[in-house]
C-alpha positions in Angstrom: 101.0 150.0 151.2 103.8 152.2 149.8 102.8 154.7 147.1 105.3 156.7 145.0 103.6 159.7 143.4 105.0 162.1 140.8 103.3 165.5 140.3 105.2 168.2 138.5 103.0 171.3 138.7 100.9 173.3 141.2 97.6 171.8 140.0 99.1 168.3 140.3 100.1 169.1 143.9 96.5 170.1 144.7 94.9 167.0 143.2 97.6 164.6 144.5 97.2 166.0 148.0 93.4 165.4 147.9 94.0 161.9 146.5 96.5 161.2 149.3 94.0 162.2 151.9 91.5 159.8 150.4 94.1 157.0 150.2 94.8 157.4 153.9 91.1 156.9 154.6 91.0 153.8 152.3 94.4 152.4 153.3 95.2 152.8 157.0 98.8 151.7 156.3 99.4 154.1 153.4 103.0 155.4 153.1 103.9 158.1 150.6 107.1 159.2 148.8 106.6 161.8 146.2 107.6 164.6 143.8 105.2 167.4 144.3 104.6 170.5 146.5 103.6 171.9 149.9 100.0 170.6 149.8 101.2 167.0 149.4 103.8 167.6 152.1 101.1 168.8 154.5 99.3 165.5 154.1 102.0 163.0 154.9 105.1 161.3 153.6 108.5 162.3 152.1 108.9 165.1 149.5 111.7 164.1 147.2 111.7 167.1 144.8 109.5 170.2 144.7 107.6 171.0 141.5 109.2 174.4 141.5 112.5 172.7 140.4 110.7 171.0 137.5 108.8 173.7 135.7 110.2 174.1 132.2 107.8 175.6 129.7 108.1 175.8 125.9 110.2 174.0 123.3 113.3 176.1 123.8 113.3 176.1 127.6 113.1 172.3 127.6 116.1 172.1 125.2 118.1 174.6 127.3 117.4 172.5 130.5 117.8 169.1 128.9 120.8 168.1 131.1 118.8 168.9 134.3 115.8 167.0 133.0 117.9 163.9 132.2 119.5 164.1 135.7 116.1 164.3 137.3 115.0 161.2 135.3 118.0 159.2 136.4 117.6 160.3 140.0 113.9 159.5 140.0 114.4 155.9 138.7 117.1 155.2 141.3 114.9 156.6 144.0 111.9 154.4 143.0 114.1 151.4 142.9 115.4 152.1 146.3 111.9 152.7 147.8 110.2 149.7 146.1 106.7 151.0 146.2 103.6 148.8 145.8 102.5 151.2 143.0 103.5 154.3 141.1 100.9 157.1 140.6 101.5 159.6 137.9 99.7 163.0 138.0 99.6 164.5 134.5 103.1 166.0 133.7 103.5 163.7 130.7 106.9 164.7 129.3 108.5 163.4 132.5 106.0 160.8 133.7 105.6 158.8 130.5 109.4 158.3 130.4 109.4 157.0 134.0 106.4 154.8 133.3 108.2 153.2 130.4 111.1 152.3 132.7 108.9 151.3 135.6 106.7 148.9 133.6 109.9 147.0 132.5 111.0 146.9 136.1 107.7 145.3 137.1 106.2 148.2 139.1 102.4 148.7 138.9 101.7 151.9 137.1 98.6 154.1 137.6 97.9 157.4 135.9 95.6 159.9 137.4 94.6 162.9 135.3 95.4 161.9 131.7 97.9 163.8 129.6 96.0 165.9 127.0 96.8 163.6 124.1 93.4 164.4 122.6 94.8 167.9 122.0 98.3 167.1 120.7 100.8 164.3 120.6 98.0 161.7 120.1 100.8 159.3 119.1 101.6 159.0 122.8 98.6 156.6 123.1 100.9 153.7 122.1 103.2 154.3 125.0 100.3 154.8 127.4 98.6 151.5 126.4 102.0 149.7 126.7 103.2 151.3 130.0 100.2 152.3 132.1 98.2 149.6 133.9 95.3 151.8 134.9 94.2 155.2 133.6 91.8 157.5 135.6 90.4 160.4 133.5 88.7 163.5 134.8 87.0 164.9 131.7 83.9 163.2 130.3 85.0 163.2 126.6 88.3 161.5 127.6 86.6 158.3 128.3 85.1 158.2 124.8 88.5 159.2 123.3 90.3 156.3 125.0 87.7 153.6 124.8 86.0 154.3 121.5 88.9 155.6 119.5 91.8 153.7 120.9 90.2 150.6 122.6 91.8 151.3 126.0 89.6 150.8 129.0 89.8 153.8 131.5 87.9 155.0 134.5 86.1 158.3 134.5 86.2 159.5 138.1 84.8 163.0 137.8 86.8 166.2 138.1 88.8 166.7 141.4 88.3 170.5 141.2 84.7 170.1 142.3 86.0 168.5 145.5 88.7 171.1 146.0 86.2 173.9 145.7 83.5 172.3 147.8 85.9 171.4 150.6 87.5 174.9 151.0 86.7 177.2 153.9 84.5 179.9 152.4 85.2 183.6 153.0 82.8 186.5 152.6 83.5 189.5 150.4 83.7 192.0 153.3 86.3 189.9 155.1 88.4 189.3 152.0 88.5 192.9 151.1 89.4 193.9 154.6 92.2 191.3 154.9 93.8 192.4 151.7 93.4 196.2 152.0 90.9 196.4 149.1 88.2 199.1 148.6 84.5 198.6 148.0 84.6 198.4 144.2 83.6 195.2 142.5 86.6 193.0 141.8 87.9 191.9 138.4 90.4 189.0 139.0 93.5 188.7 136.9 94.9 185.2 136.6 98.0 185.5 134.4 99.3 182.0 134.8 101.9 180.3 137.0 105.2 180.5 135.1 107.3 183.6 134.6 107.3 183.3 130.9 103.5 183.3 130.5 103.1 185.9 133.3 105.4 188.3 131.4 103.5 187.7 128.2 100.0 188.0 129.8 100.0 190.5 132.6 101.0 193.7 130.9 98.1 193.3 128.4 95.7 192.5 131.1 96.7 195.6 133.1 96.5 197.8 130.0 92.7 198.2 130.4 92.7 199.2 134.0 92.2 203.0 133.4 89.1 202.3 131.3 87.3 200.4 134.1 87.7 202.9 137.0 84.5 201.6 138.6 86.2 198.3 139.3 89.4 197.2 141.2 91.7 194.7 139.6 93.3 192.0 141.7 96.2 189.9 140.5 96.3 186.3 141.7 99.9 185.4 142.6 101.0 181.9 141.7 102.5 179.8 144.6 105.5 179.1 142.4 106.5 182.8 142.1 108.1 185.3 144.5 105.6 188.1 145.3 108.3 190.6 144.5 108.2 189.5 140.9 104.7 191.0 140.5 105.6 194.4 141.9 107.1 195.7 138.7 103.8 195.3 136.9 101.7 197.3 139.5 101.8 200.9 138.4 98.2 201.9 139.0 96.5 202.5 142.4 93.5 200.5 141.3 95.5 197.3 141.0 96.2 195.0 143.9 98.0 191.7 144.5 97.1 188.7 146.6 99.2 185.7 147.2 98.3 182.0 147.4 94.5 182.6 147.7 93.2 182.3 144.2 90.0 180.4 145.3 89.2 183.0 147.8 89.7 185.7 145.2 87.5 183.9 142.6 84.7 183.4 145.2 84.3 187.2 145.6 85.1 188.3 142.0 82.6 190.0 139.6 84.5 188.9 136.5 87.9 187.5 135.5 90.5 187.6 132.8 92.3 184.2 132.8 95.2 182.7 131.0 94.3 179.4 129.3 94.7 176.3 131.4 93.1 174.7 134.4 92.3 178.1 135.9 89.6 178.7 133.2 87.7 175.7 134.6 88.2 176.8 138.2 86.9 180.2 137.3 83.8 178.7 135.7 83.1 176.4 138.7 83.1 179.5 140.9 80.5 180.9 138.5 82.6 183.9 137.5 82.1 185.3 134.0 85.5 185.2 132.3 87.6 185.9 129.2 90.2 183.3 128.4 93.5 184.6 126.9 96.7 183.1 125.6 99.9 184.5 124.1 103.3 183.0 123.6 106.3 183.7 121.4 105.7 183.8 117.6 107.8 180.7 117.0 106.1 178.7 119.8 102.7 179.7 118.5 103.5 178.8 114.9 104.8 175.4 116.0 101.9 174.9 118.4 99.1 175.6 116.0 100.4 173.1 113.6 100.5 170.4 116.3 97.3 171.1 118.2 94.0 170.1 116.6 91.3 171.6 118.7 88.2 173.8 118.1 88.8 175.6 121.4 91.6 176.2 123.9 89.6 176.6 127.1 88.3 173.5 129.0 85.0 175.2 129.5 84.3 175.4 125.7 85.9 172.0 125.1 83.7 170.1 127.7 80.5 171.8 126.5 81.5 171.6 122.9 80.4 175.2 122.2 81.6 178.7 122.7 80.6 179.7 126.2 83.6 181.9 127.1 85.5 184.2 124.6 89.0 183.1 123.8 91.5 185.8 122.8 94.6 184.1 121.3 97.9 185.6 120.3 97.2 188.7 118.1 93.6 188.9 119.3 94.8 189.4 122.8 95.2 193.1 122.8 94.0 196.2 124.7 91.2 197.1 122.3 89.7 193.6 122.0 90.1 192.9 125.7 88.2 196.1 126.6 85.4 195.2 124.3 85.0 191.6 125.6 85.2 192.7 129.3 82.3 195.2 128.7 80.3 192.3 127.2 80.7 190.0 130.2 79.9 192.9 132.6 76.5 193.1 130.9 73.7 191.5 133.0 72.2 189.5 130.2 75.5 188.0 129.1 76.3 187.1 132.6 73.1 185.2 133.1 73.7 183.3 129.9 77.1 182.2 131.2 75.7 181.1 134.5 73.3 178.8 132.8 76.1 177.2 130.8 78.3 176.9 134.0 75.5 174.9 135.6 75.5 172.5 132.6 79.3 172.3 132.9 79.3 171.2 136.5 76.7 168.6 135.8 78.8 167.1 133.0 81.8 166.9 135.3 80.2 164.3 137.4 79.8 166.0 140.8 81.8 165.5 144.0 83.9 162.4 145.0 86.7 162.1 142.4 89.5 161.9 144.9 87.8 159.2 146.9 86.8 157.2 143.8 90.3 157.1 142.4 91.8 156.2 145.8 89.5 153.3 146.2 90.1 152.1 142.6 93.9 152.3 143.1 93.8 150.5 146.4 91.4 147.7 145.2 93.4 147.2 142.0 96.7 146.6 143.8 95.1 144.7 146.7 
């Protein structure tokens, strides 16, 4: 069968790639055409547009690039019509994907959505479009099934979280080898995950690095995002105790003692690697003021949201400063606090449903259209 897949971000590239591998096992005649990244391209099929061309973040950046976005939408629709896939598979990226889904449904294409837009956090009004335009929704967070089915009377499939598969299937590396490969010293590692887009990295990384001199017994390692040129990070590194690694975040987390993480999927990845963490978020004043009026959540990190309690500390906007970050890092370096987080992390992994998400969704998609 012919599958047309749209993933607009690095995380979508990862999860779509694993789903494609599973689809190839399930459907021996699977053919792929997609918007995504290198990981998807390494599996099979034709890459139409790379997600690096699609990453627009924030209200004003979207407005400034509206012409490009509209051109991409028109091109995507024409490309789908030319390819005539047996089904479309949307991977998160709702601003773009929901617009394509609306058109595709009217054109008679089968529409499947893997990794739900976070409408439970904001823009809940999108539920009307999802119910109208999406044939099958596959969710990866346990509370999403209740949100869709109990609150909005829309049947969905909970398949578990694909990050568990991605972490379980990686080739492990030991701490000695990792440090040797990247020229690190023997000190324990504190990982810095400042995000994937230039805007958020600029906002986050300087504050993260402002505490380095206070923690001389540790070395700080910045996880470079695959979407950014490594040279971009060089201007931030002004201390000999700060290092940079490129495209190996999972290896870094697997050997880290603690982490400071920008809010997003990385907070969940860090927890699944059992690394004590502080979750941070800072944006422009106007974006924050608009956002806090639109988002109705008790927490911003997936760890706290899934467990419905404060497991990791969240430093948001003004609270994300040198003094507070120093205090919170000292707390998670304490043995007792670390042990408490490890217990919560075990509960988190249990709630996420274990391994097999990629295979489950592949089989559900194949059986549905077959």
